[in-house]
PyMOL Python script that loads the backbone (N, CA, C, O; Angstrom):
from pymol import cmd

cmd.read_pdbstr("""\
ATOM      1  N   MET A   1      -4.466  -4.053  13.509  1.00  0.00           N
ATOM      2  CA  MET A   1      -5.447  -4.325  12.487  1.00  0.00           C
ATOM      3  C   MET A   1      -6.174  -5.920  12.389  1.00  0.00           C
ATOM      4  O   MET A   1      -5.798  -6.951  12.947  1.00  0.00           O
ATOM      5  N   LYS A   2      -7.011  -5.768  11.732  1.00  0.00           N
ATOM      6  CA  LYS A   2      -7.768  -6.990  11.737  1.00  0.00           C
ATOM      7  C   LYS A   2      -7.629  -7.608  10.304  1.00  0.00           C
ATOM      8  O   LYS A   2      -7.786  -6.866   9.335  1.00  0.00           O
ATOM      9  N   LEU A   3      -7.359  -8.855  10.140  1.00  0.00           N
ATOM     10  CA  LEU A   3      -7.149  -9.618   8.763  1.00  0.00           C
ATOM     11  C   LEU A   3      -8.567 -10.562   8.551  1.00  0.00           C
ATOM     12  O   LEU A   3      -9.123 -11.188   9.453  1.00  0.00           O
ATOM     13  N   GLY A   4      -8.919 -10.509   7.385  1.00  0.00           N
ATOM     14  CA  GLY A   4     -10.179 -11.270   7.225  1.00  0.00           C
ATOM     15  C   GLY A   4      -9.784 -12.031   5.984  1.00  0.00           C
ATOM     16  O   GLY A   4      -8.920 -11.539   5.258  1.00  0.00           O
ATOM     17  N   PHE A   5     -10.461 -13.443   5.606  1.00  0.00           N
ATOM     18  CA  PHE A   5     -10.142 -14.184   4.305  1.00  0.00           C
ATOM     19  C   PHE A   5     -11.850 -14.649   4.374  1.00  0.00           C
ATOM     20  O   PHE A   5     -12.680 -15.000   5.212  1.00  0.00           O
ATOM     21  N   GLN A   6     -11.739 -14.377   2.811  1.00  0.00           N
ATOM     22  CA  GLN A   6     -13.179 -15.047   2.272  1.00  0.00           C
ATOM     23  C   GLN A   6     -12.802 -15.693   0.970  1.00  0.00           C
ATOM     24  O   GLN A   6     -12.126 -15.231   0.051  1.00  0.00           O
ATOM     25  N   PRO A   7     -13.498 -17.090   1.115  1.00  0.00           N
ATOM     26  CA  PRO A   7     -13.180 -17.908  -0.146  1.00  0.00           C
ATOM     27  C   PRO A   7     -13.894 -17.301  -0.987  1.00  0.00           C
ATOM     28  O   PRO A   7     -14.844 -16.566  -0.717  1.00  0.00           O
ATOM     29  N   VAL A   8     -13.285 -17.699  -2.562  1.00  0.00           N
ATOM     30  CA  VAL A   8     -14.040 -17.307  -3.667  1.00  0.00           C
ATOM     31  C   VAL A   8     -13.498 -18.169  -4.847  1.00  0.00           C
ATOM     32  O   VAL A   8     -12.518 -18.913  -4.813  1.00  0.00           O
ATOM     33  N   ILE A   9     -14.259 -17.943  -5.807  1.00  0.00           N
ATOM     34  CA  ILE A   9     -13.836 -18.593  -7.242  1.00  0.00           C
ATOM     35  C   ILE A   9     -13.054 -17.570  -8.134  1.00  0.00           C
ATOM     36  O   ILE A   9     -13.443 -16.409  -8.262  1.00  0.00           O
ATOM     37  N   VAL A  10     -11.836 -18.102  -8.794  1.00  0.00           N
ATOM     38  CA  VAL A  10     -11.625 -16.842  -9.331  1.00  0.00           C
ATOM     39  C   VAL A  10     -11.480 -17.357 -10.889  1.00  0.00           C
ATOM     40  O   VAL A  10     -11.031 -18.475 -11.142  1.00  0.00           O
ATOM     41  N   GLU A  11     -11.841 -16.568 -11.760  1.00  0.00           N
ATOM     42  CA  GLU A  11     -11.817 -16.992 -13.235  1.00  0.00           C
ATOM     43  C   GLU A  11     -10.229 -16.721 -13.802  1.00  0.00           C
ATOM     44  O   GLU A  11      -9.884 -15.559 -14.015  1.00  0.00           O
ATOM     45  N   THR A  12      -9.555 -17.519 -13.967  1.00  0.00           N
ATOM     46  CA  THR A  12      -7.922 -17.782 -14.170  1.00  0.00           C
ATOM     47  C   THR A  12      -7.764 -18.584 -15.502  1.00  0.00           C
ATOM     48  O   THR A  12      -6.669 -18.648 -16.060  1.00  0.00           O
ATOM     49  N   ASN A  13      -8.698 -19.094 -15.918  1.00  0.00           N
ATOM     50  CA  ASN A  13      -8.589 -19.660 -17.450  1.00  0.00           C
ATOM     51  C   ASN A  13      -7.675 -20.731 -17.310  1.00  0.00           C
ATOM     52  O   ASN A  13      -6.952 -21.191 -18.194  1.00  0.00           O
ATOM     53  N   ALA A  14      -7.768 -21.102 -16.099  1.00  0.00           N
ATOM     54  CA  ALA A  14      -6.733 -22.638 -15.675  1.00  0.00           C
ATOM     55  C   ALA A  14      -7.453 -23.402 -14.695  1.00  0.00           C
ATOM     56  O   ALA A  14      -8.482 -22.963 -14.183  1.00  0.00           O
ATOM     57  N   PRO A  15      -6.942 -24.575 -14.395  1.00  0.00           N
ATOM     58  CA  PRO A  15      -7.412 -25.424 -13.190  1.00  0.00           C
ATOM     59  C   PRO A  15      -7.322 -24.547 -11.725  1.00  0.00           C
ATOM     60  O   PRO A  15      -7.980 -24.801 -10.716  1.00  0.00           O
ATOM     61  N   ASP A  16      -6.455 -23.588 -11.864  1.00  0.00           N
ATOM     62  CA  ASP A  16      -6.451 -23.077 -10.568  1.00  0.00           C
ATOM     63  C   ASP A  16      -7.320 -21.739  -9.995  1.00  0.00           C
ATOM     64  O   ASP A  16      -6.915 -20.580  -9.904  1.00  0.00           O
ATOM     65  N   GLU A  17      -8.357 -22.166  -9.718  1.00  0.00           N
ATOM     66  CA  GLU A  17      -9.573 -21.560  -9.402  1.00  0.00           C
ATOM     67  C   GLU A  17     -10.153 -21.174  -8.042  1.00  0.00           C
ATOM     68  O   GLU A  17     -11.057 -20.381  -7.778  1.00  0.00           O
ATOM     69  N   GLU A  18      -9.370 -21.970  -7.213  1.00  0.00           N
ATOM     70  CA  GLU A  18      -9.964 -21.933  -5.819  1.00  0.00           C
ATOM     71  C   GLU A  18      -9.131 -20.490  -5.030  1.00  0.00           C
ATOM     72  O   GLU A  18      -7.914 -20.477  -4.849  1.00  0.00           O
ATOM     73  N   GLY A  19      -9.830 -19.623  -4.728  1.00  0.00           N
ATOM     74  CA  GLY A  19      -9.314 -18.668  -4.426  1.00  0.00           C
ATOM     75  C   GLY A  19      -9.904 -18.017  -2.998  1.00  0.00           C
ATOM     76  O   GLY A  19     -10.949 -18.278  -2.403  1.00  0.00           O
ATOM     77  N   CYS A  20      -8.957 -17.180  -2.716  1.00  0.00           N
ATOM     78  CA  CYS A  20      -9.238 -16.509  -1.087  1.00  0.00           C
ATOM     79  C   CYS A  20      -9.150 -14.952  -1.674  1.00  0.00           C
ATOM     80  O   CYS A  20      -8.481 -14.565  -2.633  1.00  0.00           O
ATOM     81  N   LEU A  21     -10.031 -14.173  -0.804  1.00  0.00           N
ATOM     82  CA  LEU A  21      -9.892 -12.590  -1.004  1.00  0.00           C
ATOM     83  C   LEU A  21      -9.225 -12.356   0.392  1.00  0.00           C
ATOM     84  O   LEU A  21      -9.702 -12.844   1.417  1.00  0.00           O
ATOM     85  N   VAL A  22      -8.000 -11.518   0.376  1.00  0.00           N
ATOM     86  CA  VAL A  22      -7.481 -11.001   2.007  1.00  0.00           C
ATOM     87  C   VAL A  22      -8.106  -9.922   2.059  1.00  0.00           C
ATOM     88  O   VAL A  22      -8.257  -9.351   0.979  1.00  0.00           O
ATOM     89  N   PHE A  23      -8.641  -9.313   3.217  1.00  0.00           N
ATOM     90  CA  PHE A  23      -8.867  -8.257   3.768  1.00  0.00           C
ATOM     91  C   PHE A  23      -8.236  -7.838   5.018  1.00  0.00           C
ATOM     92  O   PHE A  23      -7.974  -8.668   5.889  1.00  0.00           O
ATOM     93  N   ALA A  24      -7.933  -6.386   5.177  1.00  0.00           N
ATOM     94  CA  ALA A  24      -7.038  -5.910   5.989  1.00  0.00           C
ATOM     95  C   ALA A  24      -8.344  -4.502   6.443  1.00  0.00           C
ATOM     96  O   ALA A  24      -8.880  -3.755   5.624  1.00  0.00           O
ATOM     97  N   ASP A  25      -8.538  -4.505   7.771  1.00  0.00           N
ATOM     98  CA  ASP A  25      -9.599  -3.628   8.267  1.00  0.00           C
ATOM     99  C   ASP A  25     -10.628  -3.840   7.103  1.00  0.00           C
ATOM    100  O   ASP A  25     -10.897  -2.734   6.635  1.00  0.00           O
ATOM    101  N   ASN A  26     -11.020  -4.420   6.730  1.00  0.00           N
ATOM    102  CA  ASN A  26     -12.491  -4.497   5.768  1.00  0.00           C
ATOM    103  C   ASN A  26     -11.998  -3.955   4.302  1.00  0.00           C
ATOM    104  O   ASN A  26     -12.739  -3.667   3.362  1.00  0.00           O
ATOM    105  N   ARG A  27     -10.720  -3.895   4.332  1.00  0.00           N
ATOM    106  CA  ARG A  27     -10.197  -3.078   3.033  1.00  0.00           C
ATOM    107  C   ARG A  27      -9.435  -4.157   2.047  1.00  0.00           C
ATOM    108  O   ARG A  27      -8.272  -4.430   2.346  1.00  0.00           O
ATOM    109  N   LEU A  28     -10.044  -4.813   0.842  1.00  0.00           N
ATOM    110  CA  LEU A  28      -9.288  -5.602   0.182  1.00  0.00           C
ATOM    111  C   LEU A  28      -7.845  -5.353  -0.311  1.00  0.00           C
ATOM    112  O   LEU A  28      -7.560  -4.386  -1.018  1.00  0.00           O
ATOM    113  N   VAL A  29      -7.010  -6.216   0.072  1.00  0.00           N
ATOM    114  CA  VAL A  29      -5.467  -6.181   0.097  1.00  0.00           C
ATOM    115  C   VAL A  29      -5.137  -7.215  -0.793  1.00  0.00           C
ATOM    116  O   VAL A  29      -4.076  -6.822  -1.279  1.00  0.00           O
ATOM    117  N   ALA A  30      -5.408  -8.310  -1.305  1.00  0.00           N
ATOM    118  CA  ALA A  30      -4.554  -9.368  -1.969  1.00  0.00           C
ATOM    119  C   ALA A  30      -6.156 -10.234  -2.616  1.00  0.00           C
ATOM    120  O   ALA A  30      -7.351 -10.170  -2.325  1.00  0.00           O
ATOM    121  N   VAL A  31      -5.317 -11.004  -3.615  1.00  0.00           N
ATOM    122  CA  VAL A  31      -6.265 -12.284  -4.065  1.00  0.00           C
ATOM    123  C   VAL A  31      -5.356 -13.445  -4.033  1.00  0.00           C
ATOM    124  O   VAL A  31      -4.318 -13.412  -4.695  1.00  0.00           O
ATOM    125  N   LEU A  32      -5.650 -14.418  -3.350  1.00  0.00           N
ATOM    126  CA  LEU A  32      -4.776 -15.672  -3.506  1.00  0.00           C
ATOM    127  C   LEU A  32      -5.508 -16.920  -4.325  1.00  0.00           C
ATOM    128  O   LEU A  32      -6.709 -17.178  -4.253  1.00  0.00           O
ATOM    129  N   VAL A  33      -4.752 -17.474  -4.937  1.00  0.00           N
ATOM    130  CA  VAL A  33      -5.165 -18.543  -5.548  1.00  0.00           C
ATOM    131  C   VAL A  33      -4.375 -19.680  -5.265  1.00  0.00           C
ATOM    132  O   VAL A  33      -3.148 -19.632  -5.177  1.00  0.00           O
ATOM    133  N   ARG A  34      -5.208 -20.935  -5.088  1.00  0.00           N
ATOM    134  CA  ARG A  34      -4.678 -22.225  -4.571  1.00  0.00           C
ATOM    135  C   ARG A  34      -4.179 -23.022  -5.938  1.00  0.00           C
ATOM    136  O   ARG A  34      -4.915 -23.280  -6.890  1.00  0.00           O
ATOM    137  N   LEU A  35      -2.832 -23.341  -5.837  1.00  0.00           N
ATOM    138  CA  LEU A  35      -2.570 -24.086  -7.030  1.00  0.00           C
ATOM    139  C   LEU A  35      -2.831 -25.608  -7.284  1.00  0.00           C
ATOM    140  O   LEU A  35      -2.736 -26.501  -6.442  1.00  0.00           O
ATOM    141  N   SER A  36      -3.065 -25.697  -8.173  1.00  0.00           N
ATOM    142  CA  SER A  36      -3.795 -27.219  -8.630  1.00  0.00           C
ATOM    143  C   SER A  36      -2.561 -28.337  -8.828  1.00  0.00           C
ATOM    144  O   SER A  36      -1.449 -27.869  -8.587  1.00  0.00           O
ATOM    145  N   ALA A  37      -2.587 -29.540  -9.172  1.00  0.00           N
ATOM    146  CA  ALA A  37      -2.126 -30.669  -9.551  1.00  0.00           C
ATOM    147  C   ALA A  37      -0.845 -30.292 -10.451  1.00  0.00           C
ATOM    148  O   ALA A  37       0.344 -30.491 -10.200  1.00  0.00           O
ATOM    149  N   GLU A  38      -1.424 -29.703 -11.544  1.00  0.00           N
ATOM    150  CA  GLU A  38      -0.266 -29.716 -12.442  1.00  0.00           C
ATOM    151  C   GLU A  38       0.773 -28.439 -12.162  1.00  0.00           C
ATOM    152  O   GLU A  38       1.562 -28.119 -13.051  1.00  0.00           O
ATOM    153  N   HIS A  39       0.747 -27.815 -11.055  1.00  0.00           N
ATOM    154  CA  HIS A  39       2.138 -27.340 -10.256  1.00  0.00           C
ATOM    155  C   HIS A  39       3.086 -28.384  -9.669  1.00  0.00           C
ATOM    156  O   HIS A  39       4.091 -27.987  -9.080  1.00  0.00           O
ATOM    157  N   GLY A  40       2.822 -29.774  -9.795  1.00  0.00           N
ATOM    158  CA  GLY A  40       3.733 -30.661  -9.188  1.00  0.00           C
ATOM    159  C   GLY A  40       3.627 -30.414  -7.671  1.00  0.00           C
ATOM    160  O   GLY A  40       2.586 -30.395  -7.014  1.00  0.00           O
ATOM    161  N   LYS A  41       4.972 -30.217  -7.198  1.00  0.00           N
ATOM    162  CA  LYS A  41       5.366 -30.223  -5.520  1.00  0.00           C
ATOM    163  C   LYS A  41       4.525 -29.028  -5.013  1.00  0.00           C
ATOM    164  O   LYS A  41       4.220 -29.032  -3.820  1.00  0.00           O
ATOM    165  N   LYS A  42       4.101 -27.954  -5.837  1.00  0.00           N
ATOM    166  CA  LYS A  42       3.498 -26.631  -5.356  1.00  0.00           C
ATOM    167  C   LYS A  42       2.162 -27.047  -5.001  1.00  0.00           C
ATOM    168  O   LYS A  42       1.523 -26.419  -4.157  1.00  0.00           O
ATOM    169  N   ALA A  43       1.623 -28.225  -5.682  1.00  0.00           N
ATOM    170  CA  ALA A  43      -0.064 -28.264  -5.663  1.00  0.00           C
ATOM    171  C   ALA A  43      -0.403 -28.021  -4.260  1.00  0.00           C
ATOM    172  O   ALA A  43       0.349 -28.455  -3.387  1.00  0.00           O
ATOM    173  N   GLY A  44      -1.678 -27.236  -3.896  1.00  0.00           N
ATOM    174  CA  GLY A  44      -2.242 -26.982  -2.786  1.00  0.00           C
ATOM    175  C   GLY A  44      -1.770 -25.742  -2.037  1.00  0.00           C
ATOM    176  O   GLY A  44      -2.459 -25.342  -1.099  1.00  0.00           O
ATOM    177  N   CYS A  45      -0.765 -25.167  -2.340  1.00  0.00           N
ATOM    178  CA  CYS A  45      -0.138 -23.955  -1.912  1.00  0.00           C
ATOM    179  C   CYS A  45      -1.036 -22.950  -2.383  1.00  0.00           C
ATOM    180  O   CYS A  45      -1.958 -23.153  -3.172  1.00  0.00           O
ATOM    181  N   TRP A  46      -0.695 -21.742  -1.810  1.00  0.00           N
ATOM    182  CA  TRP A  46      -1.425 -20.400  -2.175  1.00  0.00           C
ATOM    183  C   TRP A  46      -0.514 -19.797  -2.997  1.00  0.00           C
ATOM    184  O   TRP A  46       0.688 -20.040  -2.888  1.00  0.00           O
ATOM    185  N   TYR A  47      -1.016 -18.931  -3.919  1.00  0.00           N
ATOM    186  CA  TYR A  47       0.131 -17.995  -4.692  1.00  0.00           C
ATOM    187  C   TYR A  47      -0.700 -16.737  -4.790  1.00  0.00           C
ATOM    188  O   TYR A  47      -1.845 -16.692  -5.239  1.00  0.00           O
ATOM    189  N   LEU A  48       0.032 -15.676  -4.301  1.00  0.00           N
ATOM    190  CA  LEU A  48      -0.613 -14.149  -4.216  1.00  0.00           C
ATOM    191  C   LEU A  48      -0.967 -13.936  -5.904  1.00  0.00           C
ATOM    192  O   LEU A  48      -0.043 -13.568  -6.630  1.00  0.00           O
ATOM    193  N   GLU A  49      -2.038 -14.129  -6.366  1.00  0.00           N
ATOM    194  CA  GLU A  49      -2.339 -13.706  -7.630  1.00  0.00           C
ATOM    195  C   GLU A  49      -2.171 -11.965  -7.962  1.00  0.00           C
ATOM    196  O   GLU A  49      -1.737 -11.465  -9.000  1.00  0.00           O
ATOM    197  N   HIS A  50      -2.605 -11.336  -6.869  1.00  0.00           N
ATOM    198  CA  HIS A  50      -2.270  -9.932  -7.162  1.00  0.00           C
ATOM    199  C   HIS A  50      -2.518  -9.309  -5.550  1.00  0.00           C
ATOM    200  O   HIS A  50      -3.295  -9.829  -4.748  1.00  0.00           O
ATOM    201  N   GLY A  51      -1.873  -8.366  -5.335  1.00  0.00           N
ATOM    202  CA  GLY A  51      -1.425  -7.637  -4.285  1.00  0.00           C
ATOM    203  C   GLY A  51      -2.014  -6.078  -4.458  1.00  0.00           C
ATOM    204  O   GLY A  51      -2.068  -5.619  -5.599  1.00  0.00           O
ATOM    205  N   PHE A  52      -2.406  -5.358  -3.449  1.00  0.00           N
ATOM    206  CA  PHE A  52      -3.038  -4.199  -3.538  1.00  0.00           C
ATOM    207  C   PHE A  52      -2.293  -3.400  -2.268  1.00  0.00           C
ATOM    208  O   PHE A  52      -2.054  -3.897  -1.167  1.00  0.00           O
ATOM    209  N   GLY A  53      -2.045  -2.295  -2.617  1.00  0.00           N
ATOM    210  CA  GLY A  53      -1.614  -1.278  -1.895  1.00  0.00           C
ATOM    211  C   GLY A  53      -0.107  -1.725  -1.444  1.00  0.00           C
ATOM    212  O   GLY A  53       0.845  -1.804  -2.220  1.00  0.00           O
ATOM    213  N   LYS A  54      -0.076  -1.963  -0.231  1.00  0.00           N
ATOM    214  CA  LYS A  54       1.179  -2.278   0.449  1.00  0.00           C
ATOM    215  C   LYS A  54       1.856  -3.617  -0.330  1.00  0.00           C
ATOM    216  O   LYS A  54       3.051  -3.852  -0.510  1.00  0.00           O
ATOM    217  N   LEU A  55       0.584  -4.476  -0.761  1.00  0.00           N
ATOM    218  CA  LEU A  55       1.291  -5.950  -1.093  1.00  0.00           C
ATOM    219  C   LEU A  55       1.410  -5.767  -2.714  1.00  0.00           C
ATOM    220  O   LEU A  55       2.041  -6.653  -3.290  1.00  0.00           O
ATOM    221  N   ASP A  56       0.971  -4.905  -3.362  1.00  0.00           N
ATOM    222  CA  ASP A  56       1.346  -4.385  -4.807  1.00  0.00           C
ATOM    223  C   ASP A  56       2.861  -4.490  -4.941  1.00  0.00           C
ATOM    224  O   ASP A  56       3.623  -4.067  -4.071  1.00  0.00           O
ATOM    225  N   GLY A  57       3.257  -5.065  -6.053  1.00  0.00           N
ATOM    226  CA  GLY A  57       4.873  -5.051  -6.256  1.00  0.00           C
ATOM    227  C   GLY A  57       4.908  -6.313  -7.458  1.00  0.00           C
ATOM    228  O   GLY A  57       3.974  -6.933  -7.968  1.00  0.00           O
ATOM    229  N   PRO A  58       6.453  -6.410  -7.683  1.00  0.00           N
ATOM    230  CA  PRO A  58       6.765  -7.689  -8.540  1.00  0.00           C
ATOM    231  C   PRO A  58       6.820  -9.033  -7.965  1.00  0.00           C
ATOM    232  O   PRO A  58       6.875 -10.085  -8.602  1.00  0.00           O
ATOM    233  N   VAL A  59       6.798  -8.877  -6.576  1.00  0.00           N
ATOM    234  CA  VAL A  59       7.119 -10.365  -5.812  1.00  0.00           C
ATOM    235  C   VAL A  59       5.619 -10.814  -5.708  1.00  0.00           C
ATOM    236  O   VAL A  59       4.646 -10.123  -5.404  1.00  0.00           O
ATOM    237  N   HIS A  60       5.675 -12.165  -6.042  1.00  0.00           N
ATOM    238  CA  HIS A  60       4.405 -13.004  -5.985  1.00  0.00           C
ATOM    239  C   HIS A  60       4.673 -14.424  -5.234  1.00  0.00           C
ATOM    240  O   HIS A  60       4.839 -15.519  -5.772  1.00  0.00           O
ATOM    241  N   PRO A  61       4.670 -14.121  -3.900  1.00  0.00           N
ATOM    242  CA  PRO A  61       5.176 -15.468  -3.308  1.00  0.00           C
ATOM    243  C   PRO A  61       4.299 -16.442  -3.371  1.00  0.00           C
ATOM    244  O   PRO A  61       3.118 -16.239  -3.656  1.00  0.00           O
ATOM    245  N   ILE A  62       4.851 -17.742  -3.078  1.00  0.00           N
ATOM    246  CA  ILE A  62       3.858 -19.001  -2.822  1.00  0.00           C
ATOM    247  C   ILE A  62       3.911 -19.356  -1.693  1.00  0.00           C
ATOM    248  O   ILE A  62       5.041 -19.642  -1.299  1.00  0.00           O
ATOM    249  N   PHE A  63       2.690 -19.501  -0.639  1.00  0.00           N
ATOM    250  CA  PHE A  63       2.571 -20.030   0.686  1.00  0.00           C
ATOM    251  C   PHE A  63       1.907 -21.300   0.940  1.00  0.00           C
ATOM    252  O   PHE A  63       0.855 -21.674   0.422  1.00  0.00           O
ATOM    253  N   THR A  64       2.848 -22.128   2.059  1.00  0.00           N
ATOM    254  CA  THR A  64       2.452 -23.455   2.052  1.00  0.00           C
ATOM    255  C   THR A  64       1.074 -23.613   2.613  1.00  0.00           C
ATOM    256  O   THR A  64       0.503 -24.685   2.413  1.00  0.00           O
ATOM    257  N   ASP A  65       0.392 -22.541   3.383  1.00  0.00           N
ATOM    258  CA  ASP A  65      -0.882 -22.724   3.795  1.00  0.00           C
ATOM    259  C   ASP A  65      -1.662 -21.080   4.038  1.00  0.00           C
ATOM    260  O   ASP A  65      -0.923 -20.096   4.079  1.00  0.00           O
ATOM    261  N   LEU A  66      -2.627 -20.974   4.133  1.00  0.00           N
ATOM    262  CA  LEU A  66      -3.327 -19.538   4.659  1.00  0.00           C
ATOM    263  C   LEU A  66      -2.735 -19.048   5.803  1.00  0.00           C
ATOM    264  O   LEU A  66      -2.593 -17.832   5.931  1.00  0.00           O
ATOM    265  N   ASN A  67      -2.365 -19.828   6.661  1.00  0.00           N
ATOM    266  CA  ASN A  67      -1.641 -19.508   8.103  1.00  0.00           C
ATOM    267  C   ASN A  67      -0.284 -18.663   7.741  1.00  0.00           C
ATOM    268  O   ASN A  67       0.073 -17.617   8.283  1.00  0.00           O
ATOM    269  N   ALA A  68       0.378 -19.368   6.701  1.00  0.00           N
ATOM    270  CA  ALA A  68       1.614 -18.698   6.017  1.00  0.00           C
ATOM    271  C   ALA A  68       1.406 -17.436   5.399  1.00  0.00           C
ATOM    272  O   ALA A  68       2.214 -16.511   5.485  1.00  0.00           O
ATOM    273  N   ALA A  69       0.251 -17.381   4.729  1.00  0.00           N
ATOM    274  CA  ALA A  69       0.145 -16.161   4.001  1.00  0.00           C
ATOM    275  C   ALA A  69      -0.560 -15.189   4.810  1.00  0.00           C
ATOM    276  O   ALA A  69      -0.591 -14.045   4.356  1.00  0.00           O
ATOM    277  N   ARG A  70      -1.283 -15.470   6.213  1.00  0.00           N
ATOM    278  CA  ARG A  70      -1.767 -14.603   7.050  1.00  0.00           C
ATOM    279  C   ARG A  70      -0.528 -13.834   7.510  1.00  0.00           C
ATOM    280  O   ARG A  70      -0.427 -12.623   7.315  1.00  0.00           O
ATOM    281  N   ASP A  71       0.584 -14.689   8.236  1.00  0.00           N
ATOM    282  CA  ASP A  71       1.995 -14.122   8.544  1.00  0.00           C
ATOM    283  C   ASP A  71       2.451 -13.329   7.699  1.00  0.00           C
ATOM    284  O   ASP A  71       3.093 -12.353   8.088  1.00  0.00           O
ATOM    285  N   TRP A  72       2.256 -13.528   6.493  1.00  0.00           N
ATOM    286  CA  TRP A  72       3.281 -12.392   5.794  1.00  0.00           C
ATOM    287  C   TRP A  72       2.480 -11.251   5.627  1.00  0.00           C
ATOM    288  O   TRP A  72       2.995 -10.164   5.889  1.00  0.00           O
ATOM    289  N   VAL A  73       1.213 -11.299   5.206  1.00  0.00           N
ATOM    290  CA  VAL A  73       0.400 -10.142   5.315  1.00  0.00           C
ATOM    291  C   VAL A  73       0.421  -9.373   6.309  1.00  0.00           C
ATOM    292  O   VAL A  73       0.656  -8.206   5.997  1.00  0.00           O
ATOM    293  N   ALA A  74       0.234  -9.607   7.639  1.00  0.00           N
ATOM    294  CA  ALA A  74       0.241  -9.097   8.961  1.00  0.00           C
ATOM    295  C   ALA A  74       1.639  -8.426   9.364  1.00  0.00           C
ATOM    296  O   ALA A  74       1.722  -7.442  10.099  1.00  0.00           O
ATOM    297  N   GLN A  75       3.020  -9.268   8.627  1.00  0.00           N
ATOM    298  CA  GLN A  75       4.081  -8.753   8.538  1.00  0.00           C
ATOM    299  C   GLN A  75       4.199  -7.121   7.837  1.00  0.00           C
ATOM    300  O   GLN A  75       4.724  -6.137   8.357  1.00  0.00           O
ATOM    301  N   ARG A  76       3.582  -7.213   6.610  1.00  0.00           N
ATOM    302  CA  ARG A  76       3.568  -6.089   5.952  1.00  0.00           C
ATOM    303  C   ARG A  76       2.773  -4.865   6.318  1.00  0.00           C
ATOM    304  O   ARG A  76       3.103  -3.712   6.037  1.00  0.00           O
ATOM    305  N   PHE A  77       1.692  -5.230   6.973  1.00  0.00           N
ATOM    306  CA  PHE A  77       0.866  -4.003   7.676  1.00  0.00           C
ATOM    307  C   PHE A  77       1.453  -3.928   9.085  1.00  0.00           C
ATOM    308  O   PHE A  77       0.937  -2.984   9.682  1.00  0.00           O
ATOM    309  N   GLY A  78       2.268  -4.526   9.765  1.00  0.00           N
ATOM    310  CA  GLY A  78       2.429  -4.499  11.183  1.00  0.00           C
ATOM    311  C   GLY A  78       3.633  -3.006  11.027  1.00  0.00           C
ATOM    312  O   GLY A  78       4.136  -2.510  12.035  1.00  0.00           O
TER     313      GLY A  78
END
""", "prot")
cmd.dss("prot")
cmd.show_as("cartoon", "prot")
cmd.util.cbc("prot")
cmd.orient("prot")
């Protein structure tokens, strides 16, 4: 499985608009949003705004960086 990440601006109606689309084998599987300073200690971390398919569900984890997000996605598709 090939994972890909593409930067994007997400309309969140909040300061958290730096985003990243996550693809698994050229299929969109997640939208991540980087948390802004208004999130205190979590600022700069990446939040799973929405997951599709195997990543869809009630859990919306926060990742310290995109490498941690990549590892999490790879585990779910592994």
